[in-house]
N, C-alpha and C positions, 0 to 999 in steps of 0.2 A: 437689638435682642433684649427681650423682657428679662428682668431679674438676672443680669449678667454675673454677679457674684455667687448666687446660689447655683446658676448653671455651671459656672466655673468649678465650683466646690465638688458637686456631684459628678461632674465630668472626670475631674481628677481622681476621685474616688473610685469611679468606674473603671479607669485605666488600670487599677491595680488589681482587679477581680477577674476571675475566670468567667466563661460565658454563661454558666448557669447562675452564678452569683450575680452577674450584671442583670440578668433577666429578672431575678428576684428583686434587685434593687429598683428596677424600673417599675415593677409592679407595686412597689410601696409608695411611689410618687403620686400624690392625689391631684396636684396641680397639672391640669392637662397641657397647658401652654409650656410649663417647665419640663414635663416628661418628653413632649415632643421636641424641644430644643435639644435635650440630651441625646434622645435617639438618633436625631439628624446629625449630631456632631460624631456619634459612634458609627453611624452607617455611611455617612457621605464623606469620601475621601477629600474632596476639594474644600468643603466647609471646615473639616477637621484640620486641615493643613493651614487654612487662613486663621482658624481659631488659635492654634498653637503658635503661629508666628506672631499673631497680634499679642499673645500672652507669654512670649519668650523671655520677657525680662524678669519675670517673677517665678518662683517655684511653687510647689503646692502649698507651702505655708505662707507665701506672700513675701518672702525675703529674696533678696537679689542672689542669683546663682554664683557659686564660687568656680573660679577658673573655667569661663565659658570657652568652647571650642570654636575657632573661626579660622578664616584664611591665614595661613602663615604659622598656626600652632603646630608644635612638634609632640608627637607621641612616640617616644624613643627615637627611632630612625625615620618614622613616617611623618612627613610634612603635609598637613591638611591644605588642600587646595580650594574646595568649596563644598557646600552642602548639596547633596544630591536629592535627599528626601527626608521626610520626617513623619513618623507614625506615632500611634498611641504608646508604644513601648520604647521607642528610641529614635535614633536618627542614623542615616547613612551618609558618609562624606566620601568625596573623591580625595584620595591621598597619593603621595608619591614616595616610594621607598628609596631613600637617598643611597642606600648601600647597594641594592640590586638594581637600581635605576629603572624602576617600572611603575606604572600606575597601579594603584590598589583601591579597593572599596573598604572603608572603615566603618564597622557597625559598632554603635554605642548604646548603652542603656540610658533612657532619660534620667536625670538627676533624682526625680521624685521616686523612681523605682529601685534606686541603688540599695536601699535598706531592706527591699522585699526579698526574702530568702527564696521564695518561689520563682521570682522573676530571674534572679541570678542563677538559680539551678537550670532554668530553662536555657539561659544563655551559655552556661558551661556545657550542658548536654548537646546543644547544637554544635559547639566546637568539637566535642568528643565524637559525635556522629560523623560530621565532615572529615574528620581525620582518618576515619576507618574506610571511607569509600572514595574510589577514585574512578572517574568516567568522564569522557569529553563533554557529556550533557549534564553534569552536575557542577554547579559552582564550587570551585576548589577553595579550601581553607589554607592560608599561608602562614597565619600566626595568631596566638591568643596573647594579649598584652594586658597585664595588670599594672595599673598606676594609681596615684592618689586621686586622680580625676575620675577613676572607674575602670571598668573592664572593656576591653575592645577586641573585636573580631577583625582580623585583617584578611580580607577576602579577594578572590579574583575579581577584577573590575570588568564588568560586561558592558560593552558598548552595544545597545540595542533598544528593543521596545518590547513591551508585554506582548504575549502571543496574540491576543485579540486585536491589537492595533496594527498588526503587519498583514498587508494583503498577500494572500497566498494563492497559487494555483492548486488545483486538485492534487496533482503530483506532490507538490510541496506540502501540503496538509498531510498526506500520507506518509511523506519522509519525516515530517515532525512527529507524528504518532509513532512511528518505528523508532525514533530516537528516545521519545518519552518512555516507551516500553523497555527500551534497552537500559535506560537509566534506572528505572524501577527494578529491573531484573538484578542489577548490581546491588542496589540497596537492599533488596529482598534477600539476596544471597548472603549478605552480612547480618541478616535478621533485623533490618531496619524498616519500620512502616513510617511513611511520611506523615499521614494522618490530616495534612491540610493542603492537599494537592488541588490547585485551582489556577485559572489563567493568570491571576495577579502574581503567582509564584513560578511562572514560566515565562522565560524571555527568549526572544530570537535576536541573535547577534547580527551585525552588519554583514557577517559572512554566512548568514543563514543557518547558524549552528544553534540548536535548541539547548537551553540551559534551565535546570530545575533549581529553584532557589528555596530558602527558608526551611530548614529541618528544625526550626526551633520547638515544635511541638512533636517532633517525630518520636517514635517509641522503639526501643530495643526489645524485640521478643525474647531475648535471653534473660531479660530482667524479670522479677516477680511481678505479676499483674495484681491489679487492685481487686479486692473481693467482689463478687457479683452483687452483693447486697449494697456496697458503696456504689458500684458502677450504675445500678438501676436508680439511684437517687440522684444522679448527676449525668448530664450528657458527656461531660469530660472535665477532669480537674485540671487539665492543662491545654485547653483549647486556645487558638489564637486570639489576639485582642478583639474586643467587641466592635472595634471600629470597622471591621469587615465581617461581622457576624452573619449578615444575611448572605454574603458571597460564600463564606465558609460552609453554612448549612447547605447552601444550594448544591455543593459538590460532595456532601457527605454520603456515605453508604447508609442504607436503612439501619444497619446495626449499630453503626457509629452514632446516628441520630437518636436511637433509642437508648444509648448509654451502655450497650453491651460490649463484651470483649470483642476486639478487632484484630484481625490478622492482615496479611498481605492482600487478601482479596478485597479489603476496603479500598485501598489505593487504585485497584483495577476498576472498581465501580466509578470512582471519581474520574478516571481516565475515560470511561464510557460516557459520562455526562459531558466532559469536555469534547470529546470527539463528536457526540451529537450536535453540540452548539457550534463547533467549528465548520461542520459540513452542512448543517441545516441553516446557519445564520439565524437561528431562533433560540430563545431561552428553553431549557428542557422542562421547566415548571411553569405553570400558568400563573400561580399565585406567588407574589413576592412579599406579602406581609409575613412578619416573622413567625408568628404563632401557627398559622395555617400552612406556611411553607414547611416548617418543622414536621407538621403532621403528614403533609404530602411526601416528604423525604422519607420519614419513618415507614410508610406504606409503599414506597417506590412508586407513587402516583405521578409519574412523569408523562409528558406529552409524547405519544409515540413518534418516532422518526419516520417520516414519510418523504415520498419523492426522491429518495436516494438510491444509487445503485444497489443492487441486491447484496454484493459482498460487504459494502459498508454498513448496510443496514444489519446484516447478520453479526458483524463485528460489534455494533453497538449493542444488539440485543444479548450476545454472549457476555460482554462486560457488565451489563447491568441486570444480571439474573438476581432475583431476590434472595436466593439461597447462595451463600458465599462459596460453598463448596463446588457449585456449578459454573463458577466464573473461571475463565482461563487464567494461567499463570502469566506473569510478565514475559517469561521467555516464550511461551506458547503464543502470546499476542504478538511479539516480534515476528515470529514465523507467520502468523496469520496475516499481519500487515504486509510483510514482504511478499506473501503470495498474491496479494491484491495488486501490489506495485508491479510485480513481474508478470502478471496475468496477460497483459498486451503482448509482451514480449514472447511469452510461451505461446500465445495464439498465433503470433506471426511465425514463430518456429514451426508449429504444426501445419500451418498454411504452406510454408515452404516445403515442409517434409512431405505433405501429401501431394503438393504440386510436383514435387520431384518423383515421387512414386507413380503418380498418374503419367507424367511424361515418359518415365521409364517404361511402364506398361504399354503406352501407345507405341513407343519405339519398338519394344519386343514384339507387339502385334504386327507392326509394319514389317519387321524382319522376317517373322514367321510367315506372313502373307507373301512376301518377295520369295522366301525360300519355297513356299508351296507353289507360287506361280512359276518359279524357275523350274521346280520339279515337274509341274504339269506341263511346262513348255518342252521340257526335255523329253518327257514321255510322248508328247504330241510329235515332236520331231522324229523320234524313233519310229512311231507309228506311220507317219507319212513317208519316212524314208523306206520303211519295209514295203509299202504299197508301190513306191517308185521302182524298188528293186524287182518286185514281181512283174511289173509292166516292162521293165527292161528285159528280164528273162524271157517273157512272152514274145516280145519283139524280136530277140535273137533267134528263138525257136522258128519264128516265121521267116526270118532272113535265111536261115540254113535250109529250108525247104528248097530254095532255088539255087543254092551252092552246090548241093549234091549232084551227082550224075543224073541224067535223065531217068525219071522213075515216076510211077503214078503219085501225084501230090494231092489228089482231092481229099483222100481220108486225113492226111496230116493237116491240110488247110482247115478242114472241118474241125478237127481237134483243137487247133489253135484258136478258131473262132469261138468254140464252146468255152475254152478256158478264159478267153477275153470276155465273154458275156458273163460268166461266172464271177470273175473279178470285178466287172462293172457293178453287178448287183450287190456284191459284198460291200464295196465302197459306198454305194448309194444307200445302204441300210445301216452303215457305221455311225452309231449315235456319238461316238467320241470325236469324230471329225466335224470341224466347222463346215458350214455351206460353202464357204470360199475354197477350202481345201478339197471338198468333194469335187466342185466344179473344175478345179484345176486338174485333179487327177482323171476325172471322167474325160475331160477335154483332151488330155494326152492320150488316153486310150482311143478315142474317136480319131484324133489325128494319125495315130499309127495305123488305125484301120482305113485310113484314107477317106473318112468321112468329113471332108473338109467344111462343108456348109454347117454341119452340126458342131464341129470341133472348135472353130474360130470363136463363135459367141460364148461357148462354154469356157474356153481359155481366157477370154477377155473378162468374163464375169468373175473368174477365179483369180484375175490379176496375176496370171502366171507368166513368169520369165523363164521360159524353158529353151534349152538348147535345141529342142525339137522344132521350135518355130524358126530358128535360124537355118535349120536344115531344110 
């Protein structure tokens, strides 16, 4: 590293500034190499960590730090086990609460920032905000400890990984977005705007529980806002450390990037950018250079979300509306995401519902058909039975002619023959009768008239089983 002492001095100085002040500081550096080194340390987490570790033995003034924190150190009842991470503003340690017998995360301010009132104010404000909100998807505050070594936040220890480092299925991504929206809904209900929502501040636990972290620059809407003149002269007076400036800008809402007053809708815009990147696996903005990126964010000039399911695309478009008033609230977003999650179930329910209705209609139609067929068959049976009765009556009349005492029978025989001929024609022309029934009935008439040669084929064609044949 060229000019290490100058780089170190400028880097330490930048750590104590807000984002706009850091930008102005970088613009004053004429040495291109020196400026590039400081920008890299501020923007690259890995290099920043290595630099901080390498320079951990001295503070900003070059003197040895007092009361360094290491494994085995005690902060009241909290025993420090190891360093979890280190950033521009401070460090996070794994600790063990010896009284409650549980692991905790301990957040501290770096020694060089202990005398910075703005930094301490941010630290206290984070504790105050966390103490007001309670939700399974928000990292919980356990305690705020003031010691001669400095101030410490004792937080819920989260075993997991940053959101972007966890491979998730589409359903798990939707569940994560629902949890995120629910956490924001609780914060917004308490008048809290996170203002720095980004994947680095969202963890997924080993149990797949989403956790929102770092309310350090969150704003309470109940507090007086900075005047508009002051807001327009600065992106924000309390933005997160420049070490992740690019990442922070990337997830800002346009109004926040312009330095305008922000409301809960700004968090929803950030959520929309996060959702787009999670589902598309692509950055939402094409340019990553700070100045141009800031311009793109201010104009909402993001890369359109493509090749995503319609409901997810609509969710992203709704959340990233340029007009803050047109973005859905966190609570409405919870409902919108849940409707996407439940859509397959609802579709399956509809399929089952309509299938059941269709099956019921088919069954009803079958029953109606059977009922109709039964009614038709009953009517047919009655019709055939009526014709059979007429034939039997006619045959009995013919038999009575020969039972009565001897008398002239020609006229009576002719009458019976005429009635039989008339009945024959009636049956033959009856359109309600099937051909089989017609032939059977006509066969019976011919058989009774002793026209055997014509009757037998007719009866056989009618498949008749008549007692007359047995006779």
